N, C-alpha and C positions, 0 to 999 in steps of 0.2 A: 227544718224538716224538708223544705223544697230542695236544698242542696243534697240531702241524703237520698232522695228519690229521683234525682235528675238523670240517673243512668237507665231507667226503665221506661222512659217516654210517657210520663203521666200527665199529658197536656190536658185531657178532659177533666181529670181530678183537680188539677190546678185551677182551671176555670171555675169549677164549682166552689173551690176554696176562696178564690178572689171574690166571687159573688156573695158568699156568706159573710166574709169579713166586711165588705162594703155595706151590706144591709145592717149588720150589727153596729158598725161605727156610725152610720146615719141615725139609727134609732137612739143610740146613746147620746149623740149631740142634740137631737130633738128633745130628749127628756131632760138633759142637763140645763140647756139654755131656754127651754120652753119655746121652741121654734117649730115652724112647719117644715116639711121636706123641701119645699122650694126655697125657703129662707136659709136652710142649711146649705143648699147647693150654692146660693149666691155668696154666702159668707165664707164658707170653708173649702169650696172647690174652685180650682183655678186651671187655666189652660196650660198644658205642658207640651212644649214643642216636640215634634217627632215626625216619623214618616207618616204619610197619608194625612197630613194636617194636624197630627198630634192627638192627645186625649185630654179629657177633663178629669182631674183626679183631686183627692183630698191633699192639701198642702198647707204648711205653716212656715213662717220665717224664723230663723234662729237669731241669736244675738248679733251675728255679723251681717244680718240682712239677706242671707242666702235662703232660697226656698228648699224645703225638705218635703219630698213627695212620698206618698204612701207606696211602699214597695209591693209590686204584684208578683205572685209566684210564677205567673206565666212568662215573666221576664228572665227567669232562670235559664241560662244556656244549658241545653242538654248535652251530655257527653256519652261516648260509646267506648266501653272497655274491651270490645271484641277486637282481636288481632286482625291484621289485614287479610290473612289467608282464610278467615272465617266470615268475611263480609258477605260472601255469596251463600252462606249457610242460612237456612230458615231460622228466624228468631223464635225461640220456644214460647215466648209470652205474647208475641204480636201476630204470629202467623200460625195457621192451622197446619200441623205436621201430621202426615199419615202415620199412624201407629203400626209398627211392624210386629207381627206375632213372634213370640219367642219360640225358637225351635229347640227341642230337647236334643242333646248330643246322642249320636248313635254309637254303637260299639266301635266303629272304625275311627270315630273322632275323639273317643275318650283318651285321656292321658294314661299311658301305661308305665309310668315311672321313668327310670333312667335307661330303659331298654331302647327308647327312641333316639338317644344321643348317638350321633354318627361315629364318634370316637369309640364309644363303648361297644357298638355293634362290630366295628372292624377288629378291635382287640379280642372280643368274644369269639369271633370266627377263627382268629389265629390260635387262641387257647384250645378250642375244640379240635382244630386241625393238628395241633401239637400232640394231643392225647391219643389220636388215632383210634377212637372208639373204646378206649380202656380207661377206667377210673384211676386217677393218679394217686388215690389213697388206698383203696382196697384191691385194685387190679381187676374188677369185674367188668366184663364186656357187655355194656348195656347203654341205654340212652343217657347222655351226659348233659350237665348244665354247668355254666361258668359260675364260679364262686370266688368272692374276694377273700384273700387270706387275712388281711387286717382291715378293720373298719377305722375310718378317720372321721373327724368332725368336718362337715362339708361347708362350714361357714366361711373359712379363710381362703379356700381354693375354689377355682372354677369347677362346676359340676362335671364337665366332660373330662377334666384332668384329675379329678379326685379319686385316687385308688383304682383307676381303670387301666393301668399299665399291664401288659401281658405277664410280666414277671411277678406281679402282685395278685394274679388270679390263677386259679387251678380248676381243672375239669373234674367234677365229682358226679357220682351216681346219685340217685334220689335218696337212698338210705343214708349215705354218708353226709349229704347236705342236710337232711333232717336231724341227724345226730349233731352236726356242727351248730345248727341254729338252736337246738335244744340246749346245748352247752352254753351258748350265748345268753339265752333267757335265764338259765339257772344262775350264771355269774352276775347278770344284771340284777336279779332279785336279791342275791346275797349282798351286793353293794348297796342296794336300797335299804335293806334291813339294818346294815351296819350304820348307815347315815342316820336312820331313824333312832337307833339306840343311843348314838352319841349326841 
């Protein structure tokens, strides 16, 4: 368990756990051998060498005569999984980070589809310039919009290169574009009904 939680700096929790284990072990030895707490310390606790004079800890000898000390969770080396470029970032669990309020996007910041792609914008201007204010399908002189002749699946190609070439677009008036999209919806519904029947 100590190895699992060593990445989140749980030193205070490890100290409490060591204290609890020490008390339970001492009580168990007192009850088993009918000894007092002082007698348990003299019999089962030994001096372990270490920095600052070492520590007194529960220990037993194995078959080869080597001492086996009770392992403390506070001896677990702590590790840090944060990359080097994140060392200066505040730790979300150890430091108080000022919470920034979420700002709702305005109309200027909203995503407007593929109109924002620079390649599409350049090709769209070229198509509208080519039409010279006249619908390329019905010949009406009115406000025009750029329309893709053929729709393709956008998964295999890059978005800015998918069906955005000037030769694959045409300038249509509003009524012609509505008719075109209405035909697409009708054909899509027909394909869906055929697939459901089969």
